[in-house]
C-alpha positions as CSV (number, residue, x, y, z in Angstrom):
1,M,-36.3,-132.3,-76.4
2,T,-34.5,-132.2,-73.0
3,G,-37.4,-133.2,-70.9
4,T,-38.4,-136.5,-69.4
5,V,-36.6,-139.5,-70.9
6,G,-39.1,-141.9,-69.2
7,A,-38.5,-144.6,-66.7
8,A,-40.3,-147.2,-64.5
9,G,-40.7,-145.5,-61.1
10,A,-39.0,-142.1,-60.7
11,P,-38.4,-140.4,-64.0
12,A,-34.9,-140.3,-65.5
13,V,-34.2,-137.0,-67.4
14,L,-31.5,-136.1,-69.9
15,D,-28.7,-134.6,-67.7
16,H,-25.9,-133.8,-70.2
17,L,-24.1,-134.7,-73.4
18,V,-20.4,-135.4,-73.3
19,Y,-18.2,-133.9,-75.9
20,A,-14.7,-135.2,-75.3
21,T,-11.5,-133.8,-76.8
22,P,-7.7,-134.2,-76.6
23,D,-7.3,-130.4,-76.5
24,L,-9.8,-128.6,-74.3
25,E,-8.6,-125.1,-75.0
26,A,-8.7,-125.5,-78.8
27,T,-12.1,-127.2,-78.7
28,V,-13.7,-124.6,-76.4
29,A,-12.5,-121.8,-78.8
30,E,-14.0,-123.8,-81.8
31,V,-17.3,-124.3,-80.0
32,C,-17.4,-120.6,-79.1
33,E,-16.8,-119.5,-82.7
34,L,-19.4,-121.9,-84.1
35,T,-22.2,-121.2,-81.6
36,G,-21.5,-117.6,-80.8
37,V,-21.6,-118.5,-77.1
38,R,-18.6,-118.8,-74.7
39,P,-18.7,-122.0,-72.6
40,V,-18.3,-121.5,-68.8
41,R,-15.5,-123.1,-67.0
42,G,-16.7,-126.0,-64.8
43,G,-13.8,-127.4,-62.9
44,S,-11.2,-130.1,-62.5
45,H,-11.9,-133.8,-61.7
46,P,-9.3,-134.7,-59.0
47,G,-7.5,-137.9,-59.8
48,R,-9.2,-138.3,-63.2
49,G,-6.8,-136.0,-65.1
50,T,-9.6,-134.0,-66.7
51,R,-11.5,-130.7,-66.5
52,N,-14.5,-129.4,-68.3
53,E,-16.3,-126.4,-69.6
54,L,-20.1,-126.2,-69.9
55,L,-23.0,-124.8,-72.0
56,G,-26.7,-125.1,-71.1
57,L,-29.0,-127.0,-73.5
58,G,-32.3,-125.8,-72.0
59,G,-34.7,-127.9,-70.0
60,G,-32.3,-128.5,-67.2
61,A,-29.6,-130.2,-69.3
62,Y,-26.1,-129.2,-70.3
63,F,-23.3,-129.8,-72.8
64,E,-20.0,-130.8,-71.3
65,I,-16.8,-130.3,-73.1
66,I,-14.1,-132.4,-71.3
67,G,-10.5,-132.9,-71.9
68,P,-7.1,-133.3,-70.2
69,D,-6.3,-131.0,-67.3
70,P,-2.7,-129.8,-67.7
71,E,-2.6,-128.7,-64.0
72,Q,-3.1,-132.3,-62.8
73,P,-0.6,-135.1,-62.9
74,A,-1.4,-138.0,-65.3
75,P,-3.9,-140.3,-63.7
76,D,-3.1,-143.9,-62.7
77,G,-5.3,-145.3,-65.5
78,P,-6.9,-144.1,-68.7
79,R,-8.9,-140.9,-68.6
80,W,-12.7,-141.5,-68.9
81,F,-14.5,-141.1,-72.2
82,G,-11.5,-142.4,-74.2
83,V,-9.9,-139.0,-74.1
84,D,-6.3,-140.4,-74.3
85,A,-7.0,-142.1,-77.6
86,L,-8.8,-139.2,-79.3
87,T,-7.3,-137.4,-82.2
88,G,-10.1,-134.8,-82.3
89,P,-13.3,-133.8,-80.5
90,R,-16.2,-136.3,-80.5
91,L,-19.6,-136.5,-79.0
92,V,-19.0,-139.7,-77.0
93,T,-21.9,-140.4,-74.7
94,W,-24.7,-139.0,-72.6
95,A,-25.9,-139.1,-69.0
96,V,-29.4,-139.3,-67.4
97,R,-30.2,-137.8,-64.1
98,V,-31.8,-140.0,-61.5
99,T,-32.7,-140.0,-57.8
100,G,-31.9,-143.1,-55.8
101,I,-29.0,-144.3,-58.0
102,A,-28.4,-147.5,-56.0
103,A,-32.0,-148.6,-56.5
104,R,-31.8,-147.8,-60.2
105,V,-28.6,-149.9,-60.5
106,A,-30.3,-152.8,-58.7
107,A,-33.3,-152.6,-61.0
108,A,-31.2,-152.6,-64.1
109,R,-29.3,-155.7,-62.9
110,A,-32.5,-157.5,-62.3
111,R,-33.5,-156.7,-65.9
112,G,-30.2,-158.2,-67.2
113,Y,-28.0,-155.1,-67.6
114,D,-25.2,-154.1,-65.2
115,P,-24.4,-150.4,-65.4
116,G,-21.7,-150.8,-62.7
117,D,-21.4,-149.7,-59.1
118,P,-22.1,-146.0,-58.4
119,V,-18.9,-143.9,-57.7
120,A,-18.9,-140.8,-55.5
121,M,-17.2,-137.8,-57.0
122,A,-16.7,-134.1,-56.1
123,R,-15.0,-131.0,-57.5
124,R,-14.4,-127.4,-56.7
125,T,-16.2,-124.8,-58.7
126,P,-14.4,-121.7,-60.1
127,D,-16.0,-119.6,-57.3
128,G,-14.5,-121.8,-54.6
129,G,-17.7,-123.8,-53.9
130,R,-17.9,-127.6,-53.9
131,I,-20.3,-129.9,-55.8
132,A,-20.7,-133.6,-55.3
133,W,-22.5,-136.4,-57.1
134,Q,-22.6,-140.1,-57.7
135,L,-22.4,-141.8,-61.1
136,T,-22.0,-145.1,-62.8
137,S,-18.9,-145.7,-64.9
138,P,-19.3,-143.8,-68.2
139,G,-19.0,-145.9,-71.4
140,E,-19.4,-144.7,-74.9
141,G,-22.4,-144.6,-77.3
142,L,-26.1,-145.0,-76.9
143,T,-26.4,-146.5,-73.4
144,P,-26.1,-143.6,-70.9
145,F,-24.5,-143.6,-67.6
146,L,-26.5,-142.7,-64.5
147,L,-25.9,-139.6,-62.4
148,D,-27.4,-138.6,-59.1
149,W,-26.7,-135.1,-57.9
150,G,-28.2,-135.6,-54.4
151,E,-28.5,-132.3,-52.7
152,T,-26.1,-130.4,-55.0
153,P,-27.8,-127.7,-57.1
154,H,-27.7,-128.7,-60.8
155,P,-24.9,-127.1,-62.8
156,S,-27.2,-126.1,-65.7
157,R,-28.9,-123.4,-63.6
158,A,-26.1,-120.8,-64.1
159,L,-25.1,-121.5,-67.7
160,P,-25.6,-119.7,-71.0
161,V,-28.0,-121.7,-73.2
162,V,-27.5,-123.0,-76.7
163,P,-30.7,-125.0,-77.2
164,L,-30.7,-128.6,-78.1
165,V,-32.7,-129.1,-81.4
166,S,-32.3,-132.8,-82.0
167,L,-30.3,-135.8,-81.0
168,G,-29.6,-138.7,-83.4
169,A,-27.8,-142.0,-83.1
170,T,-26.9,-145.1,-85.1
171,H,-26.3,-148.7,-84.0
172,P,-25.7,-152.0,-85.8
173,E,-28.6,-153.5,-83.9
174,P,-31.1,-150.8,-82.9
175,A,-33.4,-153.2,-81.2
176,A,-30.5,-154.4,-78.9
177,A,-29.7,-150.8,-78.1
178,R,-33.3,-150.2,-77.1
179,D,-33.2,-153.3,-74.9
180,E,-30.3,-151.9,-72.9
181,L,-32.0,-148.6,-72.5
182,A,-35.2,-150.4,-71.3
183,A,-33.2,-152.3,-68.7
184,L,-32.1,-148.9,-67.3
185,G,-35.7,-147.7,-67.4
186,V,-34.8,-145.1,-70.0
187,R,-36.4,-144.2,-73.3
188,W,-34.1,-142.7,-76.1
189,P,-34.9,-139.0,-76.1
190,G,-34.1,-138.3,-79.7
191,E,-34.9,-139.3,-83.2
192,P,-35.4,-143.0,-83.9
193,I,-32.2,-145.0,-83.6
194,A,-31.0,-145.9,-87.1
195,A,-29.0,-148.8,-88.3
196,G,-25.3,-147.9,-88.7
197,P,-22.0,-147.6,-86.9
198,A,-22.0,-148.6,-83.3
199,G,-22.9,-145.9,-80.8
200,Q,-22.5,-142.9,-83.1
201,L,-24.2,-139.9,-81.6
202,T,-25.1,-136.6,-83.4
203,A,-26.5,-133.5,-81.6
204,V,-27.8,-130.4,-83.3
205,L,-27.6,-127.2,-81.2
206,E,-29.2,-123.8,-82.2
207,G,-26.2,-121.4,-82.1
208,R,-26.4,-117.6,-82.4
209,H,-25.4,-118.0,-86.1
210,G,-27.6,-121.0,-86.9
211,P,-27.6,-124.8,-86.2
212,V,-24.4,-126.5,-85.3
213,V,-23.8,-130.3,-85.6
214,F,-21.7,-132.1,-83.0
215,G,-20.7,-135.7,-83.7
216,R,-17.2,-136.7,-84.6
217,G,-16.3,-133.0,-84.6
218,A,-18.3,-129.8,-85.0
219,V,-19.6,-128.5,-88.3
220,A,-21.7,-125.4,-88.8
221,R,-24.7,-125.8,-91.0
């Protein structure tokens, strides 16, 4: 489920799912209760006004819970992932891991889709280390953003794992969504995209107490 997504040239793999929330502390507590596993603090994103906590999904991927960082001043613009407009937690988007992000962006543009210019970012880890990466600007929905970790060890290596069982999505025009993925050289890694509301993602994780569904909130099954 979390293996190769497929691409022309070097493979793109599922890197992480993004679960955004207006209240990080409350959402982390909810995720812990539902899954039976305590997320691990990731770190703050300087200048972005956010911080995150993480769970492994297995297969070298992870689940990012991201929300406002009260220890940072408000950023100059809106926080990524629509955090400022949220009234509750929501699975908003996903990222694929690539190598050679500049070449991947150029190839996508040649195919008619512009993922945006790569941006360099870095943050401190709770143990005082530093990690750095490049990514394209995150949007929302089915089309992932690209992420290149370069020489940085992947964050999933030290995380407790709550396995990803399935990933579903809806889109008003599933064929158009698949075309955007193809332009990025990415194959949708989950169940077939169904017709429905734009960019609505649903992930099922296997918690200690049974499956947990994450979409526009978290609901134990």
